[in-house]
PASEBA-1860 file (N, C-alpha, C; in nm, 3 decimals):
! residues 157
1> MRKRIISQ> 0.458/-3.882/-3.911/0.413/-3.811/-4.026/0.347/-3.674/-3.968 ~ 0.381/-3.564/-4.023/0.337/-3.435/-3.971/0.250/-3.382/-4.084 ~ 0.141/-3.318/-4.052/0.053/-3.263/-4.149/-0.011/-3.121/-4.093 ~ -0.003/-3.023/-4.198/-0.048/-2.890/-4.156/-0.151/-2.862/-4.263 ~ -0.270/-2.821/-4.208/-0.391/-2.796/-4.274/-0.389/-2.639/-4.293 ~ -0.382/-2.599/-4.424/-0.382/-2.461/-4.457/-0.509/-2.411/-4.535 ~ -0.545/-2.296/-4.513/-0.671/-2.250/-4.578/-0.640/-2.182/-4.707 ~ -0.700/-2.215/-4.800/-0.694/-2.144/-4.945/-0.775/-2.025/-4.961
9> APGAVAAA> -0.866/-2.015/-4.865/-0.974/-1.910/-4.873/-1.015/-1.872/-4.736 ~ -0.942/-1.816/-4.652/-0.971/-1.775/-4.518/-1.124/-1.736/-4.483 ~ -1.186/-1.822/-4.391/-1.337/-1.783/-4.359/-1.429/-1.842/-4.459 ~ -1.382/-1.935/-4.553/-1.480/-1.968/-4.673/-1.564/-2.076/-4.620 ~ -1.517/-2.152/-4.512/-1.598/-2.277/-4.453/-1.633/-2.221/-4.316 ~ -1.767/-2.220/-4.294/-1.834/-2.194/-4.170/-1.828/-2.291/-4.065 ~ -1.824/-2.282/-3.945/-1.838/-2.395/-3.844/-1.984/-2.446/-3.847 ~ -1.981/-2.567/-3.829/-2.122/-2.634/-3.837/-2.226/-2.582/-3.740
17> EPGWMDLE> -2.197/-2.531/-3.622/-2.254/-2.466/-3.516/-2.190/-2.351/-3.468 ~ -2.260/-2.242/-3.433/-2.185/-2.136/-3.369/-2.116/-2.180/-3.236 ~ -1.991/-2.140/-3.217/-1.914/-2.179/-3.096/-1.797/-2.279/-3.122 ~ -1.823/-2.353/-3.233/-1.707/-2.456/-3.258/-1.583/-2.375/-3.309 ~ -1.468/-2.434/-3.264/-1.333/-2.370/-3.304/-1.309/-2.396/-3.451 ~ -1.239/-2.319/-3.520/-1.188/-2.334/-3.653/-1.039/-2.410/-3.651 ~ -1.046/-2.536/-3.632/-0.925/-2.603/-3.623/-0.821/-2.587/-3.746 ~ -0.878/-2.552/-3.862/-0.807/-2.528/-3.969/-0.704/-2.414/-3.941
25> QLAEVEIT> -0.751/-2.320/-3.879/-0.690/-2.208/-3.857/-0.603/-2.204/-3.729 ~ -0.637/-2.285/-3.640/-0.582/-2.284/-3.495/-0.477/-2.390/-3.458 ~ -0.464/-2.494/-3.548/-0.383/-2.614/-3.516/-0.326/-2.665/-3.630 ~ -0.217/-2.752/-3.588/-0.143/-2.824/-3.680/-0.175/-2.981/-3.625 ~ -0.197/-3.079/-3.729/-0.233/-3.217/-3.681/-0.124/-3.302/-3.728 ~ -0.085/-3.405/-3.631/-0.002/-3.511/-3.660/-0.084/-3.640/-3.642 ~ -0.083/-3.739/-3.731/-0.152/-3.854/-3.743/-0.044/-3.972/-3.778 ~ -0.083/-4.089/-3.722/0.015/-4.195/-3.749/-0.008/-4.271/-3.881
33> SEDVGHPI> -0.136/-4.247/-3.939/-0.161/-4.313/-4.061/-0.298/-4.260/-4.136 ~ -0.307/-4.238/-4.250/-0.403/-4.199/-4.323/-0.445/-4.257/-4.459 ~ -0.565/-4.301/-4.472/-0.614/-4.349/-4.593/-0.637/-4.234/-4.682 ~ -0.570/-4.240/-4.807/-0.585/-4.126/-4.915/-0.729/-4.088/-4.936 ~ -0.814/-4.187/-4.943/-0.956/-4.136/-4.966/-1.033/-4.085/-4.851 ~ -0.968/-4.091/-4.733/-1.024/-4.053/-4.608/-0.940/-3.961/-4.508 ~ -0.893/-3.834/-4.568/-0.796/-3.769/-4.498/-0.850/-3.699/-4.349 ~ -0.742/-3.667/-4.279/-0.803/-3.625/-4.146/-0.867/-3.483/-4.153
41> ESALIPGT> -0.868/-3.405/-4.260/-0.944/-3.297/-4.275/-1.087/-3.338/-4.283 ~ -1.107/-3.441/-4.330/-1.258/-3.471/-4.334/-1.314/-3.489/-4.205 ~ -1.241/-3.516/-4.096/-1.300/-3.528/-3.950/-1.281/-3.404/-3.886 ~ -1.202/-3.310/-3.924/-1.188/-3.178/-3.854/-1.242/-3.072/-3.891 ~ -1.286/-3.058/-4.029/-1.331/-2.933/-4.086/-1.480/-2.958/-4.120 ~ -1.585/-2.867/-4.069/-1.719/-2.865/-4.094/-1.730/-2.865/-4.250 ~ -1.846/-2.941/-4.267/-1.893/-2.943/-4.415/-1.827/-3.070/-4.492 ~ -1.744/-3.151/-4.431/-1.682/-3.250/-4.498/-1.763/-3.385/-4.452
49> ISGWRAAE> -1.777/-3.495/-4.536/-1.847/-3.581/-4.483/-1.798/-3.730/-4.470 ~ -1.675/-3.749/-4.534/-1.612/-3.900/-4.543/-1.546/-3.936/-4.405 ~ -1.505/-3.837/-4.328/-1.432/-3.868/-4.204/-1.294/-3.914/-4.229 ~ -1.233/-3.953/-4.123/-1.090/-4.005/-4.129/-1.077/-4.138/-4.120 ~ -0.982/-4.213/-4.184/-0.968/-4.350/-4.156/-0.817/-4.365/-4.185 ~ -0.770/-4.465/-4.085/-0.609/-4.520/-4.109/-0.591/-4.581/-4.232 ~ -0.457/-4.582/-4.269/-0.433/-4.674/-4.389/-0.385/-4.804/-4.334 ~ -0.349/-4.800/-4.217/-0.282/-4.928/-4.151/-0.380/-4.982/-4.044
57> PGEQTIRL> -0.399/-5.101/-4.021/-0.476/-5.155/-3.902/-0.400/-5.134/-3.758 ~ -0.467/-5.140/-3.656/-0.414/-5.135/-3.531/-0.418/-5.002/-3.468 ~ -0.360/-4.955/-3.357/-0.377/-4.846/-3.275/-0.325/-4.724/-3.372 ~ -0.385/-4.625/-3.340/-0.347/-4.497/-3.426/-0.354/-4.374/-3.325 ~ -0.303/-4.275/-3.371/-0.297/-4.133/-3.281/-0.318/-4.032/-3.372 ~ -0.403/-3.957/-3.334/-0.437/-3.817/-3.391/-0.388/-3.729/-3.271 ~ -0.298/-3.621/-3.312/-0.253/-3.512/-3.227/-0.272/-3.378/-3.277 ~ -0.340/-3.284/-3.221/-0.358/-3.160/-3.259/-0.258/-3.072/-3.178
65> WFDEPLRL> -0.180/-2.981/-3.238/-0.084/-2.897/-3.180/-0.144/-2.752/-3.204 ~ -0.178/-2.677/-3.092/-0.238/-2.557/-3.118/-0.119/-2.438/-3.125 ~ -0.156/-2.348/-3.214/-0.062/-2.244/-3.227/-0.048/-2.163/-3.122 ~ -0.158/-2.132/-3.040/-0.150/-2.063/-2.909/-0.208/-2.164/-2.809 ~ -0.180/-2.139/-2.691/-0.267/-2.215/-2.578/-0.406/-2.180/-2.567 ~ -0.494/-2.276/-2.580/-0.640/-2.253/-2.591/-0.706/-2.286/-2.449 ~ -0.819/-2.243/-2.444/-0.913/-2.294/-2.320/-1.032/-2.374/-2.387 ~ -1.041/-2.503/-2.342/-1.126/-2.591/-2.416/-1.256/-2.596/-2.311
73> KRIQLLFQ> -1.370/-2.589/-2.360/-1.476/-2.607/-2.268/-1.577/-2.731/-2.311 ~ -1.557/-2.789/-2.443/-1.631/-2.893/-2.486/-1.535/-2.971/-2.596 ~ -1.570/-3.093/-2.596/-1.505/-3.180/-2.696/-1.607/-3.279/-2.740 ~ -1.632/-3.285/-2.873/-1.723/-3.384/-2.918/-1.658/-3.466/-3.028 ~ -1.691/-3.605/-3.004/-1.619/-3.703/-3.100/-1.749/-3.790/-3.159 ~ -1.733/-3.821/-3.279/-1.822/-3.909/-3.347/-1.746/-4.014/-3.415 ~ -1.789/-4.140/-3.394/-1.720/-4.264/-3.447/-1.841/-4.339/-3.515 ~ -1.822/-4.380/-3.646/-1.913/-4.475/-3.697/-1.867/-4.602/-3.739
81> EGEQERTQ> -1.936/-4.715/-3.746/-1.901/-4.830/-3.785/-2.021/-4.912/-3.845 ~ -2.020/-4.922/-3.981/-2.149/-4.978/-4.032/-2.134/-5.116/-4.097 ~ -2.007/-5.156/-4.076/-1.958/-5.297/-4.130/-1.938/-5.411/-4.032 ~ -1.853/-5.379/-3.932/-1.799/-5.497/-3.859/-1.850/-5.472/-3.703 ~ -1.878/-5.595/-3.649/-1.884/-5.593/-3.504/-1.751/-5.588/-3.421 ~ -1.723/-5.501/-3.335/-1.601/-5.485/-3.256/-1.619/-5.398/-3.142 ~ -1.514/-5.419/-3.054/-1.513/-5.320/-2.940/-1.389/-5.241/-2.953 ~ -1.417/-5.125/-2.968/-1.327/-5.003/-2.972/-1.283/-4.934/-2.846
89> EFVLRWSP> -1.157/-4.904/-2.833/-1.117/-4.817/-2.712/-1.059/-4.695/-2.762 ~ -1.088/-4.579/-2.696/-1.004/-4.465/-2.732/-0.965/-4.402/-2.608 ~ -0.860/-4.318/-2.594/-0.800/-4.225/-2.490/-0.787/-4.098/-2.548 ~ -0.843/-3.996/-2.475/-0.833/-3.870/-2.495/-0.750/-3.791/-2.393 ~ -0.651/-3.739/-2.436/-0.536/-3.672/-2.341/-0.523/-3.524/-2.383 ~ -0.464/-3.433/-2.296/-0.426/-3.303/-2.328/-0.306/-3.271/-2.253 ~ -0.224/-3.181/-2.326/-0.100/-3.123/-2.266/-0.100/-2.978/-2.233 ~ -0.058/-2.934/-2.128/-0.060/-2.780/-2.108/0.097/-2.745/-2.137
97> DGGQSYRE> 0.184/-2.810/-2.173/0.313/-2.782/-2.178/0.398/-2.836/-2.306 ~ 0.323/-2.805/-2.418/0.378/-2.871/-2.541/0.414/-3.008/-2.565 ~ 0.348/-3.086/-2.500/0.367/-3.224/-2.515/0.463/-3.286/-2.422 ~ 0.511/-3.215/-2.322/0.608/-3.274/-2.221/0.550/-3.380/-2.134 ~ 0.419/-3.349/-2.113/0.335/-3.435/-2.023/0.186/-3.422/-2.062 ~ 0.125/-3.538/-2.039/-0.018/-3.533/-2.082/-0.107/-3.578/-1.954 ~ -0.222/-3.514/-1.974/-0.320/-3.558/-1.862/-0.450/-3.626/-1.934 ~ -0.488/-3.725/-1.860/-0.602/-3.810/-1.927/-0.733/-3.731/-1.918
105> IMRQQYNF> -0.816/-3.711/-2.008/-0.946/-3.664/-1.997/-1.045/-3.771/-1.994 ~ -1.038/-3.877/-2.095/-1.135/-3.992/-2.089/-1.068/-4.116/-2.151 ~ -1.121/-4.223/-2.099/-1.073/-4.353/-2.156/-1.209/-4.416/-2.152 ~ -1.241/-4.464/-2.286/-1.374/-4.529/-2.311/-1.362/-4.645/-2.401 ~ -1.449/-4.757/-2.385/-1.463/-4.867/-2.477/-1.607/-4.841/-2.533 ~ -1.629/-4.887/-2.662/-1.755/-4.887/-2.696/-1.778/-5.028/-2.787 ~ -1.890/-5.073/-2.780/-1.918/-5.204/-2.854/-2.002/-5.157/-2.986 ~ -1.941/-5.179/-3.107/-2.016/-5.167/-3.237/-2.087/-5.290/-3.269
113> SPPETARE> -2.203/-5.286/-3.300/-2.267/-5.413/-3.337/-2.384/-5.369/-3.457 ~ -2.327/-5.343/-3.585/-2.402/-5.286/-3.690/-2.512/-5.392/-3.732 ~ -2.619/-5.355/-3.762/-2.661/-5.210/-3.792/-2.734/-5.154/-3.666 ~ -2.749/-5.228/-3.571/-2.823/-5.154/-3.442/-2.747/-5.056/-3.370 ~ -2.609/-5.067/-3.361/-2.527/-4.973/-3.283/-2.411/-4.970/-3.368 ~ -2.421/-4.856/-3.472/-2.309/-4.820/-3.570/-2.259/-4.690/-3.556 ~ -2.316/-4.630/-3.443/-2.261/-4.488/-3.420/-2.237/-4.454/-3.275 ~ -2.130/-4.385/-3.256/-2.100/-4.345/-3.104/-2.075/-4.188/-3.102
121> IEDYDVDL> -2.153/-4.137/-3.019/-2.120/-3.975/-3.014/-2.078/-3.975/-2.858 ~ -1.956/-3.903/-2.848/-1.909/-3.858/-2.718/-1.913/-3.708/-2.703 ~ -1.973/-3.648/-2.602/-1.970/-3.509/-2.603/-1.944/-3.465/-2.459 ~ -1.829/-3.395/-2.430/-1.784/-3.386/-2.303/-1.775/-3.251/-2.277 ~ -1.817/-3.199/-2.172/-1.804/-3.067/-2.102/-1.689/-3.076/-2.012 ~ -1.590/-2.996/-2.050/-1.461/-2.981/-1.983/-1.418/-2.839/-1.953 ~ -1.330/-2.812/-1.867/-1.268/-2.702/-1.822/-1.126/-2.694/-1.827 ~ -1.062/-2.684/-1.937/-0.917/-2.714/-1.961/-0.865/-2.579/-2.016
129> DAVTALEL> -0.780/-2.541/-1.928/-0.706/-2.401/-1.951/-0.551/-2.420/-2.011 ~ -0.505/-2.347/-2.100/-0.382/-2.336/-2.161/-0.351/-2.475/-2.225 ~ -0.431/-2.521/-2.301/-0.423/-2.641/-2.393/-0.331/-2.627/-2.501 ~ -0.209/-2.692/-2.512/-0.119/-2.669/-2.614/-0.128/-2.797/-2.714 ~ -0.172/-2.912/-2.647/-0.192/-3.034/-2.755/-0.301/-3.099/-2.709 ~ -0.373/-3.163/-2.806/-0.487/-3.270/-2.779/-0.461/-3.391/-2.842 ~ -0.457/-3.494/-2.774/-0.421/-3.629/-2.819/-0.546/-3.739/-2.815 ~ -0.550/-3.791/-2.932/-0.669/-3.915/-2.932/-0.598/-4.026/-2.993
137> RIVPDISG> -0.591/-4.126/-2.895/-0.546/-4.266/-2.942/-0.651/-4.347/-2.953 ~ -0.667/-4.425/-3.057/-0.770/-4.523/-3.099/-0.717/-4.672/-3.121 ~ -0.777/-4.739/-3.041/-0.770/-4.892/-3.067/-0.889/-4.942/-3.123 ~ -0.884/-4.964/-3.267/-0.992/-4.996/-3.329/-1.077/-5.135/-3.269 ~ -0.999/-5.230/-3.238/-1.066/-5.340/-3.198/-0.957/-5.414/-3.108 ~ -1.015/-5.403/-2.975/-0.931/-5.447/-2.851/-0.890/-5.602/-2.868 ~ -0.964/-5.682/-2.957/-0.908/-5.824/-2.972/-0.816/-5.837/-3.080 ~ -0.765/-5.731/-3.146/-0.675/-5.742/-3.239/-0.736/-5.744/-3.383
145> GSTRASLA> -0.675/-5.790/-3.474/-0.738/-5.821/-3.620/-0.690/-5.708/-3.707 ~ -0.750/-5.690/-3.815/-0.703/-5.601/-3.921/-0.783/-5.479/-3.933 ~ -0.877/-5.450/-3.828/-0.953/-5.338/-3.838/-0.883/-5.198/-3.840 ~ -0.923/-5.109/-3.923/-0.864/-4.987/-3.924/-0.938/-4.869/-3.842 ~ -0.873/-4.790/-3.768/-0.925/-4.688/-3.686/-1.002/-4.598/-3.792 ~ -1.100/-4.527/-3.733/-1.166/-4.424/-3.807/-1.215/-4.318/-3.720 ~ -1.247/-4.212/-3.753/-1.308/-4.086/-3.681/-1.401/-4.013/-3.790 ~ -1.521/-4.002/-3.749/-1.621/-3.933/-3.850/-1.606/-3.775/-3.821
153> QLRLA> -1.595/-3.753/-3.702/-1.598/-3.602/-3.643/-1.532/-3.585/-3.518 ~ -1.444/-3.455/-3.507/-1.395/-3.417/-3.392/-1.411/-3.267/-3.402 ~ -1.481/-3.214/-3.293/-1.518/-3.060/-3.280/-1.475/-3.029/-3.119 ~ -1.433/-2.901/-3.137/-1.387/-2.846/-2.999/-1.464/-2.712/-2.983 ~ -1.488/-2.657/-2.868/-1.540/-2.535/-2.836/-1.472/-2.493/-2.713
END
């Protein structure tokens, strides 16, 4: 599935903080699955609150294709799980050549144990030049099961 986010009113939504990139204007997004009530825009565009959630259980991929190669200095991810105890794994990768090859930035596992540990914030200082694609793969529960992947927020600077 390919999805393109277009703006109806350019500049109508301001970034949550100065310095965050306007992904609505800079990228096209591909996703493997999407819950109608939790579209990918909810994780990528500041001011939205529901976040993205997959329609299907299991491993999911979110891939951003940038219109022009970008320099990334910071990547911030926010995951939330308020219902189910589980161990999630994600892999964050980038491509300098339009998806011909990928380089891993981070591979991380996190244990959700609501309500005590229901939120994971990952904030990475990076120095990546000429980024043409950014890919996030999420395994929502490494033990399997019917858990659906979700992402509350993705911000780039």
